[in-house]
C-alpha positions as CSV (number, residue, x, y, z in Angstrom):
1,M,29.2,53.5,212.0
2,N,25.6,54.6,210.7
3,N,23.2,55.8,213.4
4,R,21.0,52.3,213.8
5,S,24.1,50.7,214.8
6,E,25.4,53.6,217.2
7,M,21.8,53.3,219.0
8,Q,22.0,49.6,219.2
9,D,26.1,49.6,220.3
10,L,25.3,52.5,223.3
11,R,22.3,50.2,224.4
12,R,24.4,47.1,224.6
13,A,27.2,48.9,225.9
14,L,25.2,49.8,228.7
15,R,23.2,46.5,229.1
16,L,20.0,47.5,228.8
17,T,17.1,46.2,227.2
18,Q,15.2,48.1,224.0
19,E,12.4,48.7,227.1
20,Q,14.9,50.0,229.6
21,M,16.6,52.5,226.3
22,A,13.6,53.6,225.3
23,H,12.5,54.4,228.4
24,A,15.7,56.5,229.2
25,V,15.6,58.4,225.4
26,G,12.0,59.3,226.6
27,M,10.1,57.4,223.7
28,P,7.3,54.3,223.1
29,L,9.1,50.9,223.0
30,R,7.3,50.2,219.8
31,T,9.2,53.3,218.3
32,Y,12.4,52.4,219.7
33,R,11.9,48.9,218.4
34,A,11.4,50.4,214.9
35,L,14.4,52.7,214.9
36,E,16.9,49.9,216.2
37,T,15.4,47.4,213.5
38,G,15.6,49.7,210.5
39,S,12.0,49.8,210.4
40,N,11.9,53.9,210.6
41,P,15.0,55.6,210.1
42,V,17.4,56.8,212.7
43,K,17.5,60.5,212.2
44,D,20.2,62.5,213.8
45,Y,18.2,63.8,216.6
46,H,17.3,60.1,217.5
47,L,20.9,59.4,217.9
48,K,21.6,62.7,220.1
49,A,18.6,61.5,222.2
50,A,20.4,58.3,222.6
51,R,23.8,59.6,223.3
52,Y,22.4,61.8,225.9
53,A,20.3,59.4,227.6
54,A,23.3,56.9,227.8
55,Q,25.6,60.1,229.1
56,E,22.8,60.4,232.1
57,W,22.3,56.9,232.5
58,V,26.2,56.7,233.1
59,C,26.2,59.3,235.3
60,Q,23.1,58.3,237.3
61,H,24.5,54.9,238.0
62,Y,28.3,55.3,238.0
63,G,28.6,58.8,239.5
64,D,30.6,59.7,242.2
65,E,28.5,59.7,245.4
66,G,26.7,62.8,245.6
67,R,28.9,64.2,243.0
68,A,26.8,66.1,240.1
69,C,27.7,64.7,236.9
70,L,28.3,68.0,234.5
71,L,27.2,68.4,231.1
72,P,28.7,70.4,228.6
73,I,26.4,73.4,227.9
74,D,26.0,72.3,224.1
75,V,24.7,68.7,225.1
76,L,21.8,70.5,227.0
77,G,20.8,72.6,224.1
78,V,21.1,69.6,221.9
79,A,18.7,67.7,224.6
80,R,16.3,70.9,224.6
81,G,16.3,70.8,221.1
82,V,15.8,67.0,220.3
83,T,12.5,67.1,222.9
84,L,11.4,69.8,221.1
85,K,11.4,68.2,217.5
86,Y,10.1,65.2,218.9
87,D,7.5,67.0,220.8
88,Q,6.5,68.2,216.8
89,E,6.7,65.0,215.3
90,V,4.2,63.4,217.8
91,S,1.8,66.4,217.6
92,Q,2.0,65.8,213.5
93,E,1.3,61.9,213.8
94,Q,-2.1,62.9,215.6
């Protein structure tokens, strides 16, 4: 499975619209659509951000009442790295 297919599968499994998934991942809808349609390549950090957002969404919507959804330490590190990389790309585009 390629990165683009996995991003689509994650979104569809959660029954989210592209707009909802873009919001969950923290990117503009236009950018998210370009990734899913293949207009822009899906890089590893895009996929990691989508996986993290999917996990967070599941925790928020299906977690036990009041019980925190604990994430592995490496997932938190990946999320921080994705945020940093995304901010760098955005600043280069401007």
